[in-house]
N, C-alpha and C positions, 0 to 999 in steps of 0.2 A: 371434543373435536377441536384440534389445534388450528384449523383453518377458519379464520374469522370471516373472510369474504370469499365464499365458494366460487362465485362467478369470476372474480378477478384471478383466483388461483387457477381455475380451469383454463381461462384464457391464456395466462402466462405459461402454463404447463403445455398447452397445445402449441404455442408459438416456439417455445424453447425445445420441445420434443422433436421438432423437425431439425435434427442435428445437422449442423453444417458439415458437408462432405469435404474430404481432403482436396478434391479437384475443383471445388468452388472457390474461385478467387474474388467473388463479388463481396465477400464478407472478410474484413481484416482479421487476421489470426487472433489478436487479443479479444476481439468481439466474439469470435467463434468459441474461444475458450471460456469466456464469461458466460455465454449462453449454455454451454455444456455443463459447467459447474452449477449454474442456476437451476437447470433442469433437475439435476440430482438433488439439490436442496429442496425443490418443490416436491419431488417424489418422497423424500425423507420426512416431510411434514406429516404425511399420512400415518394415522395410528390404527386404522381399521374400523373406526366407528363412524366413518363418514357416509356409509351406505352405497347402494348400487350405482348411483350417479357418479361417485368418485371412482369406482371400479371402471365404469365406462370411460371416464375422462383419462384415466391412466392408460387403458388399452388404446384409446384413440390417439394418445400422444406418441405412440410408437410408430412414427411415420417414416423415419429415415431408413435407407437400405443398410447403411453401415452406422452402427451406434457407438462404436469405439468403447464399449463397456458402459455407456450411460444407462442402458436399459436394465442393467443389473439392479439399479436402485428401484426401477419400476417393478421388477419381479419381487424384490424384497417387500415393497409396499403392498403388492397384491397378496402376498402370503400373510399379511397381517389381518386380512378380512376373514370373518366367519365364512365358511364354505357356501352357506345359503345366500349370503349377500354377494359373494363372488359369482355364483351361478347366475343370479338375476342381473348383475352388472354385465356379464358376458353377453347376455341377450340384448341389453341396451346398446352394447358395443358391436353388435353384429355387422353393421356396415363397415366398421374399421377392421374387424376380423377378416372379412372377405376381401378387403382391399390390400391387406398386408401379405407378405410372403406366406405361403402355406406352412412352411417350417416354423416361422415365428408364431403363427396362429395356433398351430398344434402345441407348441411349448406353453403358450398362454392358457390354452384350454385343458391341458393335462390334469391339473389339480381337480377340476370338475369331473373329468372322466374317471378319476381314481377315487372319487368321493363315495360316501355311503349312498345306498339306493335312494333314499328320500331326497337327497340333493340332486341326483341325476334325474329323478322324476320331476322335481321343481324346474330344472333346466328345460326338460322336454315340454312340460306344460307351458312354460313361458315362451318357448320357441314357437309353439303352435299359434301364438298371437302375431307372429311376423307375417308380412305378406308373402305370397307364394314364391315370388322370385327370390326374396331374401332367404327363405327357408331352403330353396333349391341350392343357392350359392353356399350357404352355410353347411348344408349336407355334403356338398362336394368337397369343402375344406376338411370336414370330419373324415370322409371316406378316404381322402388322400393321405391322412395321417394313420389310417388303419392298414395301409399297404406296408409291405416289407420296408423296414428302415424308418418308418414314420414314428411319431411320438406315441401313437396308440397301438403300435405293433408289439403288444404284450397282452397276455390273457386278461389281466385285471382291467385293461382300458378298452380293448377292442370290442366293438359292438354295443357299447354302453350309451354313448351320446346319440340322441335322436332329435330331430327337429319337427316332427309331425305330431299328430295326436298320439298320446302314450297308450298303447294297446295293452290290454290285460295280459296277453300271452308274453309280451316282453317284460312286463312287470313281474310276472310269475318267474320268468327265467332269472331275473336279477336278484330275487329274494333268496 
């Protein structure tokens, strides 16, 4: 694990992940650029062995409306995690997923939706531990991405992610 101090890394990642927007003149341009580049460096430190908490930190860091390409480093970092760790991290990041744009949330969740059945089942079982309101909100995000033009608007992804108890009938359908 290349991150020596996880809490410091996470704190800085969250701070710099709130990318300064072009219209924000409260931050001088050189400082905005420094933060942008530092964010990418922090995401690039991840090698995929850091576990679900790092996944949750990366997802939670995606706070800005316009990222100007910074979040490409985040997607690359997320792709380095084993899918089981990614799925568990997505559940830890559920509050961030429901707070971000639906389109961005769908893009982040897509690898889990396309994963093998065991990974999808792990996601579903972990989601069952969320409180009811969070499950409802996450279900709404998922449903929005299953609509025409959404990230899950394809046979391999549509209908796979669930946030309630995993029912045997659904498990049988996925096998």
